C-alpha positions in Angstrom: 25.9 0.5 1.2 25.6 -2.0 4.1 22.1 -3.0 5.2 20.3 -5.2 7.8 16.8 -7.0 7.3 15.1 -7.6 10.6 13.0 -10.8 10.7 13.0 -13.7 8.2 9.6 -14.8 7.9 7.0 -14.9 5.1 7.8 -11.7 3.3 11.5 -11.1 4.1 13.1 -13.6 1.7 11.5 -11.6 -1.1 13.1 -8.6 0.3 16.6 -10.1 0.8 16.5 -11.4 -2.8 15.9 -8.1 -4.2 18.5 -6.4 -1.9 21.3 -8.6 -2.9 20.5 -7.8 -6.6 20.8 -4.1 -6.2 24.2 -2.7 -7.1 24.2 -0.2 -4.2 24.0 -2.9 -1.6 27.2 -4.5 -0.7 26.4 -6.4 2.3 23.1 -7.8 3.9 22.9 -8.9 7.6 19.7 -10.9 8.3 18.7 -10.5 12.2 16.4 -13.6 13.1 15.8 -14.7 16.8 14.9 -18.3 15.3 17.9 -20.5 14.7 16.0 -22.5 11.9 15.0 -19.3 10.1 18.7 -18.0 10.4 19.8 -21.5 8.8 17.1 -20.9 6.1 18.4 -17.6 5.3 22.0 -18.8 4.9 20.8 -21.7 2.7 18.9 -19.5 0.4 21.4 -16.6 0.3 25.0 -17.9 0.7 26.6 -14.5 0.5 24.8 -12.9 3.4 25.6 -12.8 7.2 23.1 -13.6 10.0 22.7 -12.5 13.7 20.3 -13.4 16.5 20.3 -10.0 18.3 18.9 -6.6 17.1 22.0 -5.0 18.7 24.2 -6.6 16.3 22.7 -4.5 13.7 22.0 -1.2 15.6 25.5 -1.3 17.3 27.3 -1.6 13.8 28.4 1.8 12.6 28.8 0.4 9.1 25.1 -0.5 8.7 23.3 2.6 7.3 19.8 1.4 6.6 17.6 -1.1 8.3 14.5 -3.2 6.7 11.8 -4.0 9.3 10.0 -7.2 8.3 8.8 -8.3 11.9 5.2 -8.7 13.2 3.1 -5.5 12.8 2.7 -4.8 16.5 6.4 -4.4 16.7 7.0 -2.0 13.9 6.6 1.2 16.0 9.0 -0.1 19.0 11.7 -1.6 16.6 11.4 1.4 14.2 11.9 3.9 17.0 15.0 1.9 18.3 16.3 1.9 14.7 16.0 5.7 14.2 17.4 6.5 17.5 20.4 4.2 16.8 21.0 6.5 13.9 19.8 4.2 11.0 17.5 5.0 8.2 14.5 2.7 8.4 12.4 1.0 5.8 9.2 -0.6 7.5 7.0 -3.0 5.8 3.2 -2.4 5.8 1.5 -1.5 7.9 4.0 1.2 8.7 2.4 1.5 12.1 -0.8 0.6 13.6 -1.8 4.0 14.8 -1.4 7.5 13.3 0.2 8.6 16.6 2.9 6.1 16.3 3.4 7.0 12.7 3.8 10.5 13.4 6.1 10.1 16.3 8.5 7.8 13.9 8.5 10.7 11.4 9.3 13.1 14.0 12.2 11.0 15.3 13.6 10.7 11.6 13.2 14.6 11.3 15.1 15.2 14.4 18.0 13.0 13.3 18.0 14.0 9.6 17.1 10.3 8.7 14.8 8.6 6.2 11.9 6.5 7.2 9.9 4.9 4.3 6.7 2.5 4.0 6.8 -0.7 2.2 3.8 0.4 -0.2 4.8 -1.9 -2.9 2.0 -1.4 -5.4 3.0 2.4 -5.7 5.9 1.0 -7.6 4.0 -1.4 -9.8 3.1 -1.3 -13.4 -0.6 -1.4 -12.0 -0.3 1.8 -10.3 1.7 3.6 -13.1 -1.0 2.5 -15.6 -3.8 3.8 -13.4 -1.9 7.0 -12.8 -1.3 7.5 -16.6 -5.1 6.8 -17.6 -6.3 9.3 -14.8 -3.8 11.8 -15.9 -5.1 11.9 -19.3 -8.7 12.0 -18.2 -9.4 8.7 -20.0 -12.6 8.2 -17.6 -13.6 11.7 -17.5 -14.9 12.7 -14.0 -14.7 9.7 -11.6 -18.1 8.6 -10.1 -17.3 5.3 -8.2 -15.1 2.3 -7.8 -15.1 -1.2 -6.4 -12.0 -3.1 -5.3 -11.8 -6.7 -4.3 -8.8 -8.3 -2.7 -9.2 -11.7 -1.3 -7.6 -15.2 -1.0 -7.5 -18.2 1.1 -4.6 -17.2 3.1 -2.0 -18.6 3.0 -1.8 -16.7 6.3 -4.6 -15.8 8.7 -2.7 -13.5 10.6 -2.9 -13.4 14.4 -1.1 -10.0 15.1 -3.4 -7.6 12.9 -6.6 -7.9 11.0 -7.4 -7.9 7.3 -7.8 -4.1 7.0 -4.1 -3.8 8.1 -2.8 -6.5 6.0 -5.0 -6.7 2.9 -7.4 -3.8 2.4 -4.5 -1.2 3.0 -3.2 -2.0 -0.4 -6.1 -0.6 -2.1 -6.5 2.3 0.4 -2.8 3.5 -0.4 -3.2 3.1 -4.1 -6.5 5.0 -4.2 -5.3 7.7 -1.8 -2.3 8.2 -3.9 -4.3 8.4 -7.2 -6.9 10.7 -5.6 -4.0 12.8 -4.0 -5.8 12.6 -0.5 -7.8 10.7 2.0 -11.7 10.1 2.1 -13.6 12.3 4.1 -15.7 9.4 5.8 -15.9 5.7 5.8 -18.5 3.1 6.9 -17.2 -0.3 7.4 -18.5 -3.8 8.7 -16.3 -6.8 9.3 -16.3 -10.3 10.9 -13.9 -12.3 13.0 -14.5 -15.9 12.2 -11.1 -17.4 12.7 -9.6 -15.4 15.4 -11.4 -13.5 18.2 -11.2 -9.7 17.5 -9.1 -10.0 14.3 -11.4 -9.6 11.4 -10.8 -11.8 8.4 -13.2 -10.2 6.1 -14.2 -6.5 5.8 -16.6 -4.5 3.7 -16.0 -0.7 3.6 -17.3 2.3 1.7 -15.1 5.4 1.3 -16.4 8.6 0.6 -13.9 11.0 -1.0 -14.3 14.7 -2.1 -16.1 15.3 -5.5 -18.7 12.6 -4.5 -16.5 9.7 -5.5 -17.5 6.5 -3.7 -15.2 3.5 -3.3 -16.4 0.1 -2.2 -13.8 -2.3 -0.8 -14.0 -5.8 0.0 -10.9 -7.6 1.6 -10.4 -11.0 3.1 -7.9 -13.8 3.6 -10.9 -16.3 4.2 -12.3 -16.8 0.5 -12.1 -19.7 -1.9 -10.1 -18.1 -4.7 -7.6 -15.3 -5.1 -9.3 -12.1 -6.3 -7.3 -8.7 -7.3 -9.6 -6.5 -9.1 -10.6 -2.9 -9.5 -13.4 -1.2 -11.4 -13.6 2.5 -11.7 -16.5 4.1 -13.4 -16.2 7.7 -14.9 -18.3 10.0 -16.8 -16.7 9.2 -20.1 -15.5 5.5 -19.7 -15.3 2.4 -17.3 -11.9 0.8 -16.5 -11.9 -2.9 -15.4 -8.9 -4.5 -14.1 -8.4 -8.2 -13.2 -5.2 -9.7 -12.0 -6.4 -13.2 -12.6 -7.5 -12.6 -16.1 -5.2 -12.9 -19.1 -6.2 -9.5 -20.5 -6.0 -7.8 -17.2 -7.1 -4.4 -18.5 -10.4 -3.4 -20.2 -11.5 0.0 -21.0 -15.3 0.2 -21.8 -16.0 3.3 -23.7 -19.7 3.4 -22.6 -22.0 5.0 -20.2 -24.6 7.9 -20.0 -24.6 11.5 -20.9 -27.1 14.2 -20.6 -29.2 15.0 -23.5 -32.6 16.7 -24.4 -35.6 14.6 -24.9 -35.7 10.7 -24.8 -33.0 8.5 -26.4 -33.8 5.3 -28.2 -34.0 3.2 -25.0 -36.5 5.6 -23.5 -34.1 7.3 -21.2 -35.4 10.8 -20.3 -32.9 13.5 -20.3 -30.2 10.8 -20.9 -28.5 9.2 -23.8 -26.8 5.6 -23.3 -23.5 5.6 -25.5 -21.3 2.6 -26.3 -18.1 3.2 -28.5 -16.7 -0.3 -27.7 -14.0 -1.9 -25.7 -10.2 -1.3 -25.9 -7.4 -2.7 -24.0 -5.3 0.0 -22.6 -1.3 -0.7 -22.9 0.1 -1.1 -19.3 2.8 1.2 -18.3 6.3 -0.5 -18.3 8.1 -1.3 -15.0 10.8 -3.2 -13.5 10.0 -5.5 -10.6 8.0 -3.5 -8.0 9.9 -4.8 -5.1 13.4 -3.9 -6.5 12.0 -0.5 -7.8 10.7 0.3 -4.1 13.8 -0.6 -2.5 16.0 1.3 -5.0 13.8 4.4 -4.5 14.2 4.2 -0.5 18.1 3.9 -0.9 18.4 6.7 -3.5 16.5 8.9 -0.6 19.2 7.6 1.9 22.0 8.6 -0.4 20.5 12.0 -0.8 19.7 12.3 2.8 16.2 13.6 1.9 13.0 12.6 3.4 10.3 13.3 0.7 7.6 15.4 2.5 4.8 13.9 0.6 5.7 10.5 1.9 4.9 11.4 5.3 1.6 13.0 4.2 0.8 9.8 2.4 1.6 7.5 5.3 -0.4 9.5 7.7 -3.5 9.6 5.4 -3.4 5.9 4.9 -3.0 5.1 8.6 -5.9 7.6 9.5 -8.1 6.0 6.8 -7.3 2.4 8.2 -7.9 3.7 11.8 -11.4 5.2 10.7 -12.4 1.9 9.0 -11.6 0.0 12.2 -13.6 2.5 14.3 -16.5 2.2 12.1 -16.5 -1.6 12.3 -16.1 -1.5 16.0 -19.2 1.0 16.1 -21.4 -1.5 14.1 -20.8 0.4 10.8 -21.4 3.9 11.9 -20.2 6.6 9.5 -16.6 7.7 10.8 -14.7 10.7 9.7 -11.2 10.5 8.6 -8.7 12.8 10.4 -7.2 15.1 7.9 -3.7 16.9 7.7 -3.0 20.6 6.7 -2.0 20.5 3.1 -3.0 16.8 2.8 -4.2 17.4 -0.9 -0.6 17.5 -1.9 0.7 15.5 -4.8 1.2 12.0 -3.6 2.8 10.1 -6.4 6.1 9.2 -5.0 7.1 6.6 -7.7 7.0 9.3 -10.5 9.1 11.8 -8.7 11.5 9.5 -6.8 11.5 6.2 -8.6 
């Protein structure tokens, strides 16, 4: 399969590396307007070809699929051009910066029997698969609340989008997929300290069905890298920290109802503690390679998985609601929902 990658900036070299390693891919064209980046691509990947104009990819009838790694503000316009040229499109996150744009991309793909796919890399990771397995076996019982933290000092303070579309979106698409739907309501506050109107830090609370509360913190303006998730359930608590040697810890502790008073003086509750265990992570190949292979398999089958559309729209609507809440000074904001939005949003299990 012949492919094209649009843009050769921060993330695209990883994508090109993964593409050239896939057996299905026989040719990669990198389209980049900056000559020094084209030279860098040719030096890093001697077997690829480069071009300076988008038309060199869109007008080539041999290229079936295009991977869009351009600035976020261009994703809709370029994605629309790619689809209208009869090419399948893989769009790095954010897929689009409005739900209206996202819907139009899916509609255009549907009209032309093409595949359009989001770059939601962590849905193809051992991290997601392990969470999915633990929740599937009810290891935590009924979910009560969660706290996710994602921060670092750059290395990029982006000028095209804020931290919600760049950092926080990862935790939104992971939790939405695990919970098989979007939150009902969000409240959020953010601060734009480095660039006017581009929040580099965001604090958000998402209220999901069944009274599950999720607290999110995301920033590219923090002293150290943080990637962590705490999930508290009725039977156990799960603590994940990417920076820790033992990344996964499951605490068999909490409270349960009981008559009378327990030994700690809790009336109507009993504190229990059965110790700590380390869950075995689910095996997975490199997430990026798995993600690209999944997309290319959809292209070969000429099949747009319907739950991918629902998933992308839910994620986009959630981020839109978070930004609306920030703009309104933290006012609670409802998340628009789709008919049938509670469908199974586990693309890696079914299409990986």
